[in-house]
Chimera marker file (.cmm) of the C-alpha trace (Angstrom):
<marker_set name="trace">
<marker id="1" x="3.965" y="-15.860" z="1.926" r="1" g="1" b="0" radius="0.5"/>
<marker id="2" x="5.331" y="-13.651" z="4.696" r="1" g="1" b="0" radius="0.5"/>
<marker id="3" x="6.217" y="-9.989" z="4.233" r="1" g="1" b="0" radius="0.5"/>
<marker id="4" x="9.935" y="-9.457" z="4.833" r="1" g="1" b="0" radius="0.5"/>
<marker id="5" x="10.800" y="-7.582" z="8.033" r="1" g="1" b="0" radius="0.5"/>
<marker id="6" x="12.535" y="-4.769" z="6.143" r="1" g="1" b="0" radius="0.5"/>
<marker id="7" x="9.421" y="-4.274" z="4.036" r="1" g="1" b="0" radius="0.5"/>
<marker id="8" x="7.201" y="-4.404" z="7.126" r="1" g="1" b="0" radius="0.5"/>
<marker id="9" x="9.185" y="-1.570" z="8.696" r="1" g="1" b="0" radius="0.5"/>
<marker id="10" x="9.001" y="0.564" z="5.547" r="1" g="1" b="0" radius="0.5"/>
<marker id="11" x="5.305" y="-0.071" z="4.946" r="1" g="1" b="0" radius="0.5"/>
<marker id="12" x="4.469" y="0.546" z="8.607" r="1" g="1" b="0" radius="0.5"/>
<marker id="13" x="6.236" y="3.905" z="8.400" r="1" g="1" b="0" radius="0.5"/>
<marker id="14" x="4.205" y="4.814" z="5.306" r="1" g="1" b="0" radius="0.5"/>
<marker id="15" x="0.956" y="3.729" z="6.939" r="1" g="1" b="0" radius="0.5"/>
<marker id="16" x="1.654" y="5.717" z="10.104" r="1" g="1" b="0" radius="0.5"/>
<marker id="17" x="2.251" y="8.781" z="7.931" r="1" g="1" b="0" radius="0.5"/>
<marker id="18" x="-1.043" y="8.116" z="6.111" r="1" g="1" b="0" radius="0.5"/>
<marker id="19" x="-2.750" y="7.704" z="9.481" r="1" g="1" b="0" radius="0.5"/>
<marker id="20" x="-1.575" y="11.199" z="10.397" r="1" g="1" b="0" radius="0.5"/>
<marker id="21" x="-2.796" y="12.534" z="7.072" r="1" g="1" b="0" radius="0.5"/>
<marker id="22" x="-6.229" y="11.005" z="7.685" r="1" g="1" b="0" radius="0.5"/>
<marker id="23" x="-6.405" y="12.649" z="11.101" r="1" g="1" b="0" radius="0.5"/>
<marker id="24" x="-5.521" y="15.916" z="9.379" r="1" g="1" b="0" radius="0.5"/>
<marker id="25" x="-8.309" y="15.454" z="6.834" r="1" g="1" b="0" radius="0.5"/>
<marker id="26" x="-10.799" y="14.801" z="9.635" r="1" g="1" b="0" radius="0.5"/>
<marker id="27" x="-9.667" y="17.990" z="11.368" r="1" g="1" b="0" radius="0.5"/>
<marker id="28" x="-10.018" y="19.890" z="8.086" r="1" g="1" b="0" radius="0.5"/>
<marker id="29" x="-13.592" y="18.658" z="7.685" r="1" g="1" b="0" radius="0.5"/>
<marker id="30" x="-14.504" y="19.456" z="11.265" r="1" g="1" b="0" radius="0.5"/>
<marker id="31" x="-13.105" y="22.968" z="10.972" r="1" g="1" b="0" radius="0.5"/>
<marker id="32" x="-15.017" y="23.648" z="7.756" r="1" g="1" b="0" radius="0.5"/>
<marker id="33" x="-12.048" y="23.875" z="5.372" r="1" g="1" b="0" radius="0.5"/>
<marker id="34" x="-12.575" y="24.342" z="1.657" r="1" g="1" b="0" radius="0.5"/>
<marker id="35" x="-13.747" y="21.295" z="-0.303" r="1" g="1" b="0" radius="0.5"/>
<marker id="36" x="-10.847" y="21.486" z="-2.769" r="1" g="1" b="0" radius="0.5"/>
<marker id="37" x="-8.286" y="21.435" z="0.064" r="1" g="1" b="0" radius="0.5"/>
<marker id="38" x="-9.965" y="18.414" z="1.658" r="1" g="1" b="0" radius="0.5"/>
<marker id="39" x="-10.087" y="16.503" z="-1.635" r="1" g="1" b="0" radius="0.5"/>
<marker id="40" x="-6.434" y="17.317" z="-2.334" r="1" g="1" b="0" radius="0.5"/>
<marker id="41" x="-5.446" y="15.834" z="1.024" r="1" g="1" b="0" radius="0.5"/>
<marker id="42" x="-7.678" y="12.788" z="0.477" r="1" g="1" b="0" radius="0.5"/>
<marker id="43" x="-5.940" y="12.178" z="-2.842" r="1" g="1" b="0" radius="0.5"/>
<marker id="44" x="-2.563" y="12.340" z="-1.084" r="1" g="1" b="0" radius="0.5"/>
<marker id="45" x="-3.726" y="9.796" z="1.502" r="1" g="1" b="0" radius="0.5"/>
<marker id="46" x="-5.014" y="7.535" z="-1.244" r="1" g="1" b="0" radius="0.5"/>
<marker id="47" x="-1.653" y="7.637" z="-3.040" r="1" g="1" b="0" radius="0.5"/>
<marker id="48" x="0.171" y="6.879" z="0.209" r="1" g="1" b="0" radius="0.5"/>
<marker id="49" x="-2.016" y="3.844" z="0.841" r="1" g="1" b="0" radius="0.5"/>
<marker id="50" x="-1.571" y="2.639" z="-2.737" r="1" g="1" b="0" radius="0.5"/>
<marker id="51" x="2.214" y="2.937" z="-2.426" r="1" g="1" b="0" radius="0.5"/>
<marker id="52" x="2.160" y="0.907" z="0.762" r="1" g="1" b="0" radius="0.5"/>
<marker id="53" x="0.147" y="-1.817" z="-0.955" r="1" g="1" b="0" radius="0.5"/>
<marker id="54" x="2.406" y="-1.832" z="-4.003" r="1" g="1" b="0" radius="0.5"/>
<marker id="55" x="5.460" y="-2.145" z="-1.773" r="1" g="1" b="0" radius="0.5"/>
<marker id="56" x="3.995" y="-5.244" z="-0.113" r="1" g="1" b="0" radius="0.5"/>
<marker id="57" x="3.167" y="-6.742" z="-3.512" r="1" g="1" b="0" radius="0.5"/>
<marker id="58" x="6.640" y="-5.982" z="-4.868" r="1" g="1" b="0" radius="0.5"/>
<marker id="59" x="8.148" y="-7.776" z="-1.894" r="1" g="1" b="0" radius="0.5"/>
<marker id="60" x="5.867" y="-10.747" z="-2.511" r="1" g="1" b="0" radius="0.5"/>
<marker id="61" x="6.796" y="-10.856" z="-6.192" r="1" g="1" b="0" radius="0.5"/>
<marker id="62" x="10.467" y="-10.941" z="-5.282" r="1" g="1" b="0" radius="0.5"/>
<marker id="63" x="9.809" y="-13.917" z="-3.025" r="1" g="1" b="0" radius="0.5"/>
<marker id="64" x="7.854" y="-15.607" z="-5.835" r="1" g="1" b="0" radius="0.5"/>
<marker id="65" x="10.842" y="-15.355" z="-8.156" r="1" g="1" b="0" radius="0.5"/>
<marker id="66" x="13.081" y="-16.941" z="-5.533" r="1" g="1" b="0" radius="0.5"/>
<marker id="67" x="11.119" y="-20.215" z="-5.610" r="1" g="1" b="0" radius="0.5"/>
<marker id="68" x="12.912" y="-23.138" z="-7.261" r="1" g="1" b="0" radius="0.5"/>
<marker id="69" x="9.666" y="-24.933" z="-8.094" r="1" g="1" b="0" radius="0.5"/>
<marker id="70" x="8.299" y="-23.579" z="-11.435" r="1" g="1" b="0" radius="0.5"/>
<marker id="71" x="4.715" y="-24.585" z="-10.612" r="1" g="1" b="0" radius="0.5"/>
<marker id="72" x="4.851" y="-22.939" z="-7.202" r="1" g="1" b="0" radius="0.5"/>
<marker id="73" x="6.445" y="-19.844" z="-8.731" r="1" g="1" b="0" radius="0.5"/>
<marker id="74" x="3.673" y="-19.588" z="-11.337" r="1" g="1" b="0" radius="0.5"/>
<marker id="75" x="0.973" y="-19.994" z="-8.670" r="1" g="1" b="0" radius="0.5"/>
<marker id="76" x="2.596" y="-17.338" z="-6.481" r="1" g="1" b="0" radius="0.5"/>
<marker id="77" x="2.959" y="-14.909" z="-9.373" r="1" g="1" b="0" radius="0.5"/>
<marker id="78" x="-0.705" y="-15.406" z="-10.267" r="1" g="1" b="0" radius="0.5"/>
<marker id="79" x="-1.671" y="-14.685" z="-6.670" r="1" g="1" b="0" radius="0.5"/>
<marker id="80" x="0.463" y="-11.533" z="-6.579" r="1" g="1" b="0" radius="0.5"/>
<marker id="81" x="-0.960" y="-10.390" z="-9.927" r="1" g="1" b="0" radius="0.5"/>
<marker id="82" x="-4.478" y="-10.730" z="-8.538" r="1" g="1" b="0" radius="0.5"/>
<marker id="83" x="-3.490" y="-8.680" z="-5.484" r="1" g="1" b="0" radius="0.5"/>
<marker id="84" x="-1.860" y="-6.048" z="-7.685" r="1" g="1" b="0" radius="0.5"/>
<marker id="85" x="-4.990" y="-5.718" z="-9.786" r="1" g="1" b="0" radius="0.5"/>
<marker id="86" x="-7.099" y="-5.330" z="-6.642" r="1" g="1" b="0" radius="0.5"/>
<marker id="87" x="-5.158" y="-2.108" z="-5.942" r="1" g="1" b="0" radius="0.5"/>
<marker id="88" x="-5.224" y="-0.809" z="-9.499" r="1" g="1" b="0" radius="0.5"/>
<link id1="1" id2="2" r="1" g="1" b="0" radius="0.2"/>
<link id1="2" id2="3" r="1" g="1" b="0" radius="0.2"/>
<link id1="3" id2="4" r="1" g="1" b="0" radius="0.2"/>
<link id1="4" id2="5" r="1" g="1" b="0" radius="0.2"/>
<link id1="5" id2="6" r="1" g="1" b="0" radius="0.2"/>
<link id1="6" id2="7" r="1" g="1" b="0" radius="0.2"/>
<link id1="7" id2="8" r="1" g="1" b="0" radius="0.2"/>
<link id1="8" id2="9" r="1" g="1" b="0" radius="0.2"/>
<link id1="9" id2="10" r="1" g="1" b="0" radius="0.2"/>
<link id1="10" id2="11" r="1" g="1" b="0" radius="0.2"/>
<link id1="11" id2="12" r="1" g="1" b="0" radius="0.2"/>
<link id1="12" id2="13" r="1" g="1" b="0" radius="0.2"/>
<link id1="13" id2="14" r="1" g="1" b="0" radius="0.2"/>
<link id1="14" id2="15" r="1" g="1" b="0" radius="0.2"/>
<link id1="15" id2="16" r="1" g="1" b="0" radius="0.2"/>
<link id1="16" id2="17" r="1" g="1" b="0" radius="0.2"/>
<link id1="17" id2="18" r="1" g="1" b="0" radius="0.2"/>
<link id1="18" id2="19" r="1" g="1" b="0" radius="0.2"/>
<link id1="19" id2="20" r="1" g="1" b="0" radius="0.2"/>
<link id1="20" id2="21" r="1" g="1" b="0" radius="0.2"/>
<link id1="21" id2="22" r="1" g="1" b="0" radius="0.2"/>
<link id1="22" id2="23" r="1" g="1" b="0" radius="0.2"/>
<link id1="23" id2="24" r="1" g="1" b="0" radius="0.2"/>
<link id1="24" id2="25" r="1" g="1" b="0" radius="0.2"/>
<link id1="25" id2="26" r="1" g="1" b="0" radius="0.2"/>
<link id1="26" id2="27" r="1" g="1" b="0" radius="0.2"/>
<link id1="27" id2="28" r="1" g="1" b="0" radius="0.2"/>
<link id1="28" id2="29" r="1" g="1" b="0" radius="0.2"/>
<link id1="29" id2="30" r="1" g="1" b="0" radius="0.2"/>
<link id1="30" id2="31" r="1" g="1" b="0" radius="0.2"/>
<link id1="31" id2="32" r="1" g="1" b="0" radius="0.2"/>
<link id1="32" id2="33" r="1" g="1" b="0" radius="0.2"/>
<link id1="33" id2="34" r="1" g="1" b="0" radius="0.2"/>
<link id1="34" id2="35" r="1" g="1" b="0" radius="0.2"/>
<link id1="35" id2="36" r="1" g="1" b="0" radius="0.2"/>
<link id1="36" id2="37" r="1" g="1" b="0" radius="0.2"/>
<link id1="37" id2="38" r="1" g="1" b="0" radius="0.2"/>
<link id1="38" id2="39" r="1" g="1" b="0" radius="0.2"/>
<link id1="39" id2="40" r="1" g="1" b="0" radius="0.2"/>
<link id1="40" id2="41" r="1" g="1" b="0" radius="0.2"/>
<link id1="41" id2="42" r="1" g="1" b="0" radius="0.2"/>
<link id1="42" id2="43" r="1" g="1" b="0" radius="0.2"/>
<link id1="43" id2="44" r="1" g="1" b="0" radius="0.2"/>
<link id1="44" id2="45" r="1" g="1" b="0" radius="0.2"/>
<link id1="45" id2="46" r="1" g="1" b="0" radius="0.2"/>
<link id1="46" id2="47" r="1" g="1" b="0" radius="0.2"/>
<link id1="47" id2="48" r="1" g="1" b="0" radius="0.2"/>
<link id1="48" id2="49" r="1" g="1" b="0" radius="0.2"/>
<link id1="49" id2="50" r="1" g="1" b="0" radius="0.2"/>
<link id1="50" id2="51" r="1" g="1" b="0" radius="0.2"/>
<link id1="51" id2="52" r="1" g="1" b="0" radius="0.2"/>
<link id1="52" id2="53" r="1" g="1" b="0" radius="0.2"/>
<link id1="53" id2="54" r="1" g="1" b="0" radius="0.2"/>
<link id1="54" id2="55" r="1" g="1" b="0" radius="0.2"/>
<link id1="55" id2="56" r="1" g="1" b="0" radius="0.2"/>
<link id1="56" id2="57" r="1" g="1" b="0" radius="0.2"/>
<link id1="57" id2="58" r="1" g="1" b="0" radius="0.2"/>
<link id1="58" id2="59" r="1" g="1" b="0" radius="0.2"/>
<link id1="59" id2="60" r="1" g="1" b="0" radius="0.2"/>
<link id1="60" id2="61" r="1" g="1" b="0" radius="0.2"/>
<link id1="61" id2="62" r="1" g="1" b="0" radius="0.2"/>
<link id1="62" id2="63" r="1" g="1" b="0" radius="0.2"/>
<link id1="63" id2="64" r="1" g="1" b="0" radius="0.2"/>
<link id1="64" id2="65" r="1" g="1" b="0" radius="0.2"/>
<link id1="65" id2="66" r="1" g="1" b="0" radius="0.2"/>
<link id1="66" id2="67" r="1" g="1" b="0" radius="0.2"/>
<link id1="67" id2="68" r="1" g="1" b="0" radius="0.2"/>
<link id1="68" id2="69" r="1" g="1" b="0" radius="0.2"/>
<link id1="69" id2="70" r="1" g="1" b="0" radius="0.2"/>
<link id1="70" id2="71" r="1" g="1" b="0" radius="0.2"/>
<link id1="71" id2="72" r="1" g="1" b="0" radius="0.2"/>
<link id1="72" id2="73" r="1" g="1" b="0" radius="0.2"/>
<link id1="73" id2="74" r="1" g="1" b="0" radius="0.2"/>
<link id1="74" id2="75" r="1" g="1" b="0" radius="0.2"/>
<link id1="75" id2="76" r="1" g="1" b="0" radius="0.2"/>
<link id1="76" id2="77" r="1" g="1" b="0" radius="0.2"/>
<link id1="77" id2="78" r="1" g="1" b="0" radius="0.2"/>
<link id1="78" id2="79" r="1" g="1" b="0" radius="0.2"/>
<link id1="79" id2="80" r="1" g="1" b="0" radius="0.2"/>
<link id1="80" id2="81" r="1" g="1" b="0" radius="0.2"/>
<link id1="81" id2="82" r="1" g="1" b="0" radius="0.2"/>
<link id1="82" id2="83" r="1" g="1" b="0" radius="0.2"/>
<link id1="83" id2="84" r="1" g="1" b="0" radius="0.2"/>
<link id1="84" id2="85" r="1" g="1" b="0" radius="0.2"/>
<link id1="85" id2="86" r="1" g="1" b="0" radius="0.2"/>
<link id1="86" id2="87" r="1" g="1" b="0" radius="0.2"/>
<link id1="87" id2="88" r="1" g="1" b="0" radius="0.2"/>
</marker_set>
């Protein structure tokens, strides 16, 4: 199952933002910033990554529902559920 191009663009944007946040966390660590500030930023990065993953899964679920074959739809939904649970 392919990720739709619109979703790819949105998820890529989110991941690039998270990439910047990670660079910021590294800089915070290297400059000796307070532990609580570092952990707060790590939590923000984690949420951003989770949201990107959930967006990909939501797109996949939508594609699953579009299938005309009930058996294929059920197999796709099961696959997406497993992916969802891997992020939870």
